[in-house]
C-alpha positions in Angstrom: -18.8 22.0 -86.4 -15.7 21.8 -84.2 -14.2 18.3 -85.0 -11.6 16.8 -82.8 -9.2 13.8 -82.5 -7.2 13.6 -79.3 -4.8 10.9 -78.4 -3.0 10.1 -75.1 -0.3 7.5 -74.4 0.4 8.5 -70.8 -1.8 8.7 -67.6 -4.3 6.2 -69.0 -5.2 4.9 -65.6 -6.3 8.4 -64.5 -7.7 9.5 -67.9 -10.1 6.7 -68.6 -12.2 7.0 -65.4 -12.0 10.8 -65.6 -13.3 10.7 -69.2 -16.1 8.2 -68.4 -17.2 10.5 -65.6 -16.9 13.7 -67.6 -18.3 12.9 -71.1 -21.9 11.9 -70.0 -22.2 15.4 -68.3 -21.3 17.4 -71.4 -24.0 19.2 -73.5 -26.1 17.3 -76.0 -24.3 19.3 -78.7 -21.2 17.2 -78.2 -21.0 13.7 -79.7 -17.9 11.4 -79.3 -16.3 8.0 -79.4 -13.8 7.1 -76.7 -11.4 4.3 -77.7 -8.8 2.4 -75.7 -6.1 0.1 -77.0 -3.3 -1.5 -75.0 -1.2 1.6 -75.6 -3.4 4.6 -76.2 -6.7 6.4 -75.4 -8.3 8.3 -78.2 -11.2 10.7 -78.2 -12.9 11.4 -81.5 -15.9 13.6 -82.0 -17.6 16.8 -82.8 -19.2 19.8 -81.0 -21.8 22.2 -82.3 -19.8 25.0 -80.8 -16.5 26.7 -80.9 -13.0 25.4 -80.2 -12.8 27.5 -77.1 -15.9 25.8 -75.7 -14.5 22.4 -76.6 -11.3 23.1 -74.7 -13.3 24.4 -71.7 -15.4 21.2 -71.7 -12.4 18.9 -71.9 -10.3 20.9 -69.4 -10.5 18.2 -66.7 -8.8 15.8 -69.1 -6.1 18.3 -70.2 -5.3 18.9 -66.5 -4.4 15.2 -66.2 -2.2 15.2 -69.2 -1.8 17.0 -72.5 -2.6 14.8 -75.5 0.3 13.6 -77.6 -1.9 13.9 -80.7 -4.3 16.9 -81.1 -6.3 17.6 -84.2 -9.1 20.3 -83.9 -10.8 21.8 -86.9 -13.8 24.0 -87.6 -15.6 22.5 -90.6 -19.0 22.4 -92.3 -21.3 19.5 -91.2 -20.6 17.2 -94.2 -16.9 17.9 -94.2 -16.9 17.0 -90.5 -18.6 13.7 -91.2 -15.9 12.8 -93.7 -13.3 13.0 -90.9 -15.4 11.1 -88.4 -16.5 8.2 -90.7 -14.7 4.9 -90.1 -13.0 3.0 -92.8 -14.2 -0.6 -92.5 -11.7 -2.8 -94.3 -11.3 -5.6 -91.8 -11.8 -9.1 -93.3 -11.9 -10.9 -89.9 -13.6 -9.2 -87.0 -15.8 -9.9 -84.0 -17.4 -7.1 -82.1 -19.3 -7.6 -78.8 -21.3 -4.8 -77.3 -23.1 -3.8 -74.1 -25.2 -0.7 -73.4 -24.5 1.2 -70.1 -27.5 2.9 -68.5 -25.5 4.5 -65.7 -22.0 5.8 -65.2 -19.2 3.2 -65.3 -17.3 3.3 -62.0 -13.6 3.3 -61.5 -13.6 -0.5 -61.2 -15.0 -0.7 -64.7 -12.2 1.5 -66.0 -9.6 -0.8 -64.3 -11.3 -3.8 -65.9 -11.1 -2.3 -69.3 -7.4 -1.4 -69.0 -6.5 -4.8 -67.4 -8.1 -6.7 -70.3 -6.5 -4.5 -72.9 -3.1 -4.9 -71.3 -3.4 -8.7 -71.4 -4.7 -8.9 -75.0 -3.1 -12.0 -76.6 -2.4 -10.2 -79.8 -3.1 -10.7 -83.5 -1.7 -9.2 -86.7 -4.4 -6.6 -86.5 -5.9 -4.9 -83.4 -8.2 -4.9 -80.4 -10.1 -1.9 -79.2 -12.5 -1.1 -76.4 -14.8 1.8 -77.3 -17.6 3.9 -75.9 -20.1 5.9 -77.9 -21.8 8.7 -76.0 -25.6 8.3 -76.2 -28.4 10.4 -74.6 -29.4 13.7 -76.1 -32.0 13.6 -78.9 -31.9 9.7 -78.8 -33.1 9.7 -75.3 -35.9 12.2 -76.0 -37.9 9.5 -77.8 -39.7 6.8 -75.8 -38.2 3.3 -76.0 -41.5 1.8 -77.3 -42.1 4.5 -79.9 -39.8 2.9 -82.5 -38.1 -0.4 -83.1 -34.9 0.9 -81.4 -35.4 0.2 -77.7 -32.1 1.4 -76.2 -33.3 5.0 -75.9 -32.4 5.6 -72.3 -28.8 4.3 -72.4 -26.1 6.6 -71.3 -23.5 5.1 -73.6 -22.8 2.2 -75.9 -19.7 0.1 -75.1 -18.0 -2.5 -77.3 -14.9 -4.6 -77.7 -13.8 -4.9 -81.3 -11.3 -7.7 -82.1 -9.7 -7.9 -85.6 -7.3 -10.4 -87.0 -5.9 -11.3 -90.4 -5.3 -14.4 -92.5 -1.8 -14.6 -91.1 -3.2 -15.5 -87.7 -3.5 -19.3 -87.1 -6.4 -21.0 -85.5 -4.7 -21.2 -82.1 -4.1 -17.5 -82.1 -7.7 -16.8 -83.1 -9.0 -19.2 -80.4 -6.9 -17.4 -77.7 -8.2 -14.0 -78.8 -11.8 -15.2 -78.9 -11.5 -16.6 -75.4 -10.1 -13.2 -74.3 -13.0 -11.4 -76.0 -15.5 -13.6 -74.3 -14.0 -13.1 -70.9 -13.8 -9.3 -71.5 -17.5 -9.3 -72.5 -18.5 -11.1 -69.3 -16.3 -9.0 -67.1 -18.0 -5.8 -68.2 -21.6 -6.9 -67.5 -21.5 -5.7 -63.9 -20.8 -2.2 -65.1 -23.1 -2.1 -68.1 -26.2 -4.3 -68.9 -27.4 -7.3 -70.9 -28.5 -5.2 -73.8 -26.5 -5.1 -77.0 -26.5 -3.0 -80.2 -28.2 -4.8 -83.1 -25.9 -3.1 -85.7 -23.0 -4.9 -84.1 -24.4 -8.4 -84.9 -22.7 -10.9 -82.5 -22.8 -14.6 -83.3 -21.7 -15.4 -79.8 -24.6 -13.7 -78.1 -26.9 -16.4 -76.9 -29.8 -14.3 -75.8 -29.6 -12.0 -78.8 -33.3 -11.3 -79.3 -33.7 -9.8 -75.8 -30.3 -8.2 -76.0 -31.1 -6.5 -79.3 -34.8 -5.7 -78.9 -35.6 -5.9 -75.2 -39.2 -5.1 -74.3 -40.0 -4.3 -78.0 -39.4 -7.9 -79.0 -43.1 -9.1 -78.9 -44.3 -6.1 -80.9 -41.6 -6.6 -83.5 -42.5 -10.4 -83.8 -46.1 -9.4 -84.3 -45.1 -7.0 -87.1 -42.8 -9.7 -88.6 -45.6 -12.2 -88.6 -48.0 -9.7 -90.3 -45.7 -8.6 -93.1 -43.3 -11.5 -93.6 -45.1 -14.6 -92.4 -43.0 -16.9 -94.5 -39.7 -15.5 -93.1 -38.3 -14.5 -96.5 -36.1 -11.8 -95.0 -33.9 -13.6 -92.5 -30.4 -14.1 -91.3 -29.1 -16.2 -88.3 -30.2 -13.6 -85.7 -33.1 -12.0 -87.4 -36.5 -11.5 -85.8 -38.6 -14.7 -86.1 -42.3 -14.7 -87.0 -43.0 -16.4 -83.7 -41.3 -17.0 -80.3 
């Protein structure tokens, strides 16, 4: 695998829309996460291919600006996963997600950057991120498995983290910002959300997580767990 981590601190207004246009057009052999903070744009991923091919694929971004951070390595598959895996140590976090089923236009990129630049701030971080979808995921029909979001082009999310040092007023300001950010991105994405990013603020969570598969999943739940033993606040109920 060719594994890469690239970071830019300049030309973000040009780079973000360019990246969102480019990445969905790349071969299925490339997988990546694009992350934006108030100060940086980061591209993390892997390509089943060579470094030369990777550089050719990302040439449009390099033409806008050379990354300030560039780590590119050729590794075995499992060694590559060790670099790509996230370290989840945050004690206080709230992540809100939306799937995008079509390209995000330039206005969507401006919305992302505008919200990141007016982040109220905590003792931790705030990140907008996009995971590239498609490929083998999209080759399976949405109704074939429990996972309904097969045809999405990308998964987007805003990840807000804070610490015990942040008082209630600070957390409240940040939660308000997160909610506004989530609403502002809907015109460019969809009302579907990723069920692995459980979101206590999502009011229509069953449809957001399971879409048109919900009725079938409720039927299975009712058959195998009629007493609702396996449950949590946003779990699938035995009846609607």
